[in-house]
N, C-alpha and C positions, 0 to 999 in steps of 0.2 A: 504494500500500500504506500509506503514512504517513497518508493522509487517512482510511482505514478505521480505523487505530489511534487517531487523534486523535478521530474521531467516537465510537469505542467508549468512550473515557475518560469522556465525559459521560453515559453510560447507567448504569443501575443496576449492571450487572456491572462496568463500568469504575470506577464510584465505589467499589465494594467492593474492587477491586484497589488503587485509589489509597489507600483507607483502610488497607489492610493494609500497604502500602509506607510510608506516613507515620505509622503508629500511634505510634512512639516520639516523634516530633516533636509530634503532637497531644496526647499525654499530658503532655509537658513544658509545652506551651502552656496546657493547661487546669489543670495543677497550679499554674502561676503565677497563673492567674485565680481559682482556688478556694482556694488555699492548702492543699490536701489531695490527696495522690497517690491515695488510695482513691476520693475523689469524682471526680477526673479520669478514673480508670479507668471509673467508672460512666457518666460523660458520654460517653466514647468508645464504650462498649457501647450506649448509647442512640442514638448516631450510627449505629452498625451497624444497629440496628433501624429507624431512620428510612430509611436507604438501602435496606434490604431491602423496605420498604413503598412506597418512592417509585416513582411512575410518571411518565409524561410524557416529554417530548422530551429531547434531549441538553442538557447543561449546558456553557456556554462556559468557565467557570473552575471546574473541579471542586474544586480544593484550597480556593479561597476559599469555595465552597459548603459544604464540610465544616466549615470554621471557623465560618461563619455559623450552620449548623445547631447546632453545638456551643455557640456563644455563646447562641443562643436557649434551648437546653436548660439551660445554666448560669443564665441569667436566670430561667427558670421555676422552677428549683430554689431559687434565692435568694428569689424572691417567696413560694414555698410555705413556706420556712423562716421567713421573717418573719411570715407569717400564722399559722403554728403557734406561734411565740414570743409573738405578741400574744394569741392565744387562750389559751395556757397562762398568760401573765401575768394576763390577765383572770380566769381561773379561780382562780389563786393569790390575787389581790387580793380576790376575792369570798368565798373560803373560809378565808382565813388571817387571824388577828388579829395585829396588830403593836403593839409598844410601842417607841416610838422608831423605829429601823430594824431591830429584831430581830423575828423571827417568834415568836409566843407560842402555846403549846398551850393551848387553852381547855378541854380535857377535864379533868375533876376528877382529882385525884391519887388513888391507891389508898387513902390514909389518909382523904381526904374522902369517898370512896365508902363505906368501912367505917363512918365516923362517921355518915353519912346513913342507912345501913341500921340502925345501932343506934338512931338517933333515931326512925326509923319504928317499930321494934319497941317502943320506950318509949311512943310515942304510942298504938300499938295496945293495949298493956297498960293505959295510962291511960284510954282510951275504955272498955275492958272493966270498969273499976272505977267508972265513973260511976253515980250514982243512976239507977234504972230509967227514970223519966220524962224526966230530962235526957238520958240515953243515947238513948232512942227519938227524941226531938225533934231532938237533935244529928245523929244518923245520917240522918234524913229530910231535914234541911235541908242539912247540909254534904256528905254523901256521895251522897245521892240527888238533890239539887238542887231540892227542893220549896220553894216560897215559904212565908212565915209563914202567909198566909191559907189555903193549901192544907193545911198541916199542921193548922192549927186546925180546919178543916172535917173532915178525916180523923179526927182524934182526939176531936172534939167538945169542944174547949176554946177559950178566947178567944185572940186574937192576943197579948194582954198575957201570958197564961200561957206561950205559946210563947216569947216574948222572954225571960221569966224563966227558963225551962228552959235556953235557950241561954246566958244569962248565967251560970247555975250551972255548966253544962258547961264553958264557957270558963275560969271561975275554977278549977275542979278540974284541968283539963288544964294550965293555966299553972303551978299549984302542983306538979303531978306532974312536969312537965318541968324545973322549976327545981331 
């Protein structure tokens, strides 16, 4: 009779019974290894899952087997945590600016955003007040991206005239924005 009980201990049902019997000891053991009782509980739960899926023949030292399975799970969790930390650190390093050892928010302040919008409005108003020829050439060159030669051909004027219109426009804009 004892041989049948001993052989049953190494099977999946026997491992589950041994796990239930030694659960408090296993939780203490894995708490000492992980430093976290909640994580130790998770490890023991994963051991349950492993035992439920396990197939194969009887196991000679079932308690040692449960410890080994739990240590493998603990090591897998530790490796995954380290990979995640490296990945998160890489992401932080790539997306966060630092000054010294302090993280710096590179987003403009609300005041800078408001000032930028005001400056854009002032620039738009100044462009609207340009002399007609300078305004047309400036818009085609700076806003539409045409070259001096393309503007000259389109408007039927010389490249020199295009350059003069742009110089007039820039002078007016500089004066208006100062």
